[in-house]
N, C-alpha and C positions, 0 to 999 in steps of 0.2 A: 504493499499499499503507499502510495507516494505522501511523501510529508504535506501537512497543510501550512498555509501563510502563518496561522498561529503558532505551528512548530518551528518553524523557520525562525520566526521573531523570538521566540523562547531559547533557540539555540543562538543567536546572535546577541541575546541580551546577557547571557552566561558568558559570551566570548568578551564582550565589553569589561565584565569585571574581572574575568580571569586573565587575559591576554596580556602578554609582558607590555610596557611602555613603549611607545614610538618615540624617538628622538631626534626629529630632524635637527639638521643643521641651521644657523643663522642665515646661511645662503639660501637653503629651502625655504626657509619661513619669508624671506624677503622675496624670492622669485613668486612665492604663492599669493603673497599680499598685492605683488604687481599685478598678477593676472587678476585678483579681485578688484582690485581698481581700473583695470581696464575692463572686465564687464560691467561693473557697477555705474561706470561713466556711460555706458551703451544703453541702459534701462530706460524704457519709455517714460515711466514716471520718477519723479524723486520720492526721497523717503525721509523720515524723521525720527530721532529717538525719544523713545518714552520710559518713564521709570517703572512703569507697571506694563504687564503684558497686555497688548490692546484688545485680547479676547475673540481674534476673529476664530471662528468655527469651522469655517469653509472658503474655498477660495473664491467663491461668489461675493463674499462680504469685502474681501480685500479690492476685488476687481470693482463693485458698488463704491465702495471709500475713495478708490483712486480716480475714477471718474468724476464722482461729484466733487471731489477738492484737489485733484491734479497731481496728488501724492496719497503716500499711506503711511501709516505710524510702524515703526519695528522696536519691538521692546530692547532695549540697551542693556539690562541687567544681565548677571553671572557670565561677564565676558570670557571668551577662551583665554586660558593664562598663558597660552604661547605667542599671542599677537596683541598689538594694541587695542583697546575696546572697539575704536569707530572700525577697526577690519572686521571685529566680529559682527558688529552692525550690518557691515556692507556685505558679509557672507549671510547673514540672516535676510537681508534685502533681496539679494539674488535669489537666494531658495525661495522666498515668497512669492516672487515675481515669477518663477517658474511655476508654482503652483498654479498659476492665474493663466500664465501661458499654455500649460498643457490640460488645464482644468483637472487637476489631480486633486481629489479628495485630500483630506487629513486623515489618512488610515495609512497602515503600515504597506498596503498597495500603492497607494499615491506617493508615499515617501521613498517606494523603489523607484517609481517614475521619475521622480525628481532627482535621486540620487544618478540614475541613469543620464539624465539630462545634464546635471554639474559635472559628470564625470567626462561627458565630451565637450565641456569648455576646458577642462584643464588635462592638458595631455601627459604631464610629467608623473611617473608612478607613485612619486611622494606626495603629490597635490592629491592624487586619487587616495592615497592613504589617508591623509585630513580629513577629506570630505567624507570618507568612510566611518572615520571614528566619528563624526558629527552624526551620520546616518544612524549608526548604533546607538549612539547615546538618545537620540530623538526618537528614531525611528523604531528602533527595535526593545530598547530598555524601557523607554517611556510607554510605549505600548502595552508591554507585558508588566510594569509595576505602577503603573498610572502615576508617575512622577518623574521627573529628570533628575538624574544622579551627578555628582560633581563630575565636571567636565573633565577627561584625559584624552590624550592620544595613545591607541592600541596599535600594537604590531600586528599585522595580518598579511599573507601572501596576497599578491597581485590577482593569483588564480582564483582567489575568494571574492576579492572585490568584482573581477569580471564576471563571476558566475551572478554574484547579486547584479550587476549592471544588466546581464542579459535577463534576468529573471524581472526587472523593472521594465525592460524594453517590451515583454510579455504584455504588459498592462496598458 
């Protein structure tokens, strides 16, 4: 019997807790943040940081807000410890914009679709590993536990990342 999406989410959530740390170099982080800036600057809508989670529950809500206000809010709390807080906000902005662009729900399947699109924007394996860690935290751990854990980067194989991307492309 094939595993369900819930089984996959639970397995990946365990990986987030048990996998060894990923330690990107300063050059890796610099090239990742440069790539973030490049894609952020090409988004069709502006974003602004908020102190609390905006509480969007669907891509439609983000879209409606952006159309009405020509921008949308992004939570700036709990910044990634490996890059400056404004880069965390850029990463979240791109992620949320991809939810709208792909019409991807805020479900595990939707997060897989967004991961696949994000990995297409970032061609270096270390960049995909950083995005995959973020996906594991938000897409898998939060799905199975109902809350976000402390942020960390986890080491995993490029084959595992590519398998998740292929699964996301299927949705």
